[in-house]
C-alpha positions as CSV (number, residue, x, y, z in Angstrom):
1,M,140.9,-27.0,-205.4
2,Q,138.0,-29.4,-205.9
3,R,135.6,-26.6,-205.1
4,D,137.2,-24.4,-207.8
5,I,137.0,-27.2,-210.3
6,L,133.3,-27.5,-209.6
7,L,132.8,-23.7,-209.8
8,L,134.7,-23.3,-213.0
9,S,132.8,-26.3,-214.5
10,E,129.5,-24.6,-213.6
11,M,130.6,-21.2,-215.0
12,V,131.7,-22.8,-218.3
13,D,128.4,-24.7,-218.5
14,A,126.4,-21.5,-217.8
15,A,128.3,-19.4,-220.4
16,E,127.9,-22.1,-223.1
17,Q,124.2,-22.4,-222.3
18,A,123.7,-18.6,-222.5
19,Q,125.4,-18.7,-225.9
20,R,123.1,-21.5,-227.1
21,L,120.0,-19.6,-225.9
22,V,120.7,-16.6,-228.0
23,A,122.2,-18.4,-231.1
24,G,120.1,-17.4,-234.1
25,F,117.8,-15.1,-232.1
26,S,117.8,-11.3,-232.0
27,A,117.6,-9.5,-228.7
28,A,113.9,-8.6,-229.4
29,E,113.1,-12.3,-230.0
30,V,114.8,-13.3,-226.8
31,G,112.9,-10.6,-224.9
32,A,109.6,-11.7,-226.3
33,D,110.2,-15.3,-225.4
34,R,109.7,-15.4,-221.6
35,M,111.1,-19.0,-221.2
36,R,114.2,-18.1,-223.3
37,R,114.7,-14.8,-221.5
38,D,114.3,-16.3,-218.1
39,S,116.7,-19.1,-219.0
40,L,119.2,-16.6,-220.2
41,L,118.9,-14.6,-216.9
42,W,119.4,-17.8,-214.9
43,N,122.6,-18.6,-216.8
44,F,124.1,-15.2,-215.8
45,R,123.8,-16.1,-212.1
46,E,127.3,-17.7,-211.9
47,A,129.5,-15.9,-209.4
48,A,133.2,-15.7,-209.9
49,T,133.4,-14.3,-206.4
50,L,133.2,-17.9,-205.0
51,V,136.4,-18.9,-206.8
52,S,139.4,-19.0,-204.4
53,S,141.9,-16.2,-204.4
54,E,144.7,-18.7,-205.2
55,T,142.9,-19.8,-208.4
56,K,142.3,-16.2,-209.4
57,A,145.9,-15.3,-208.8
58,R,147.0,-18.4,-210.8
59,F,145.0,-17.3,-213.8
60,P,145.3,-13.5,-214.0
61,D,144.2,-13.4,-217.7
62,I,140.7,-14.3,-216.7
63,P,138.7,-11.1,-216.2
64,W,137.2,-12.2,-212.8
65,R,135.6,-8.8,-212.3
66,N,134.5,-8.4,-215.9
67,P,131.2,-7.0,-217.3
68,V,129.6,-10.5,-217.1
69,R,130.0,-10.5,-213.3
70,R,128.7,-7.0,-213.0
71,L,125.8,-8.1,-215.2
72,R,125.2,-11.1,-213.0
73,N,124.9,-8.8,-210.0
74,R,122.3,-6.7,-211.8
75,V,120.4,-9.8,-212.7
76,V,120.4,-11.2,-209.2
77,H,119.5,-7.9,-207.5
78,G,117.2,-6.3,-210.0
79,Y,116.1,-8.6,-212.8
80,W,113.1,-6.4,-213.6
81,S,115.5,-3.6,-214.7
82,V,117.8,-5.7,-216.9
83,D,118.0,-4.7,-220.6
84,V,117.7,-7.9,-222.7
85,E,119.8,-6.2,-225.4
86,I,122.7,-6.0,-223.0
87,L,122.2,-9.7,-222.0
88,H,122.1,-10.6,-225.7
89,T,125.2,-8.6,-226.6
90,T,127.1,-10.0,-223.7
91,A,126.2,-13.6,-224.6
92,V,127.1,-13.1,-228.2
93,E,130.2,-11.0,-227.9
94,Q,131.9,-11.7,-224.6
95,L,131.0,-15.2,-223.3
96,G,132.9,-17.1,-226.0
97,E,136.3,-15.8,-224.9
98,F,135.4,-15.9,-221.2
99,A,134.3,-19.6,-221.5
100,R,137.5,-20.4,-223.4
101,L,139.7,-18.9,-220.6
102,L,137.7,-20.8,-218.0
103,R,138.0,-24.1,-219.9
104,D,141.8,-23.6,-220.1
105,A,142.0,-22.9,-216.3
106,L,139.7,-25.8,-215.6
107,A,141.9,-28.2,-217.6
108,A,145.0,-27.0,-215.7
109,L,143.3,-27.4,-212.3
110,Q,142.1,-30.9,-213.3
111,Q,145.6,-31.9,-214.3
112,D,146.9,-30.8,-210.9
113,A,144.2,-32.7,-209.0
């Protein structure tokens, strides 16, 4: 359980950082700023695959195999072909709810620990 707590904490941090990186910036601006773009790519590296099957089963509302995870695989295995527009849209439109669900699960796991 401690490992899952650490993994969920890292995932929440990465999702929130990705949101901060795009806040107030268009996809074109993110794409033109190499440091911001690379930082955004790095924050999509978190892998939900490392979370235990027990934790995944306990929190079925979390989309463990969601587009963020698929995007992460694309980033890790082919970053040169990643569309910054997709990264930007994912960060703006999907990560907020994903991070909220992760924070709720994290709080429940920490309560049990």
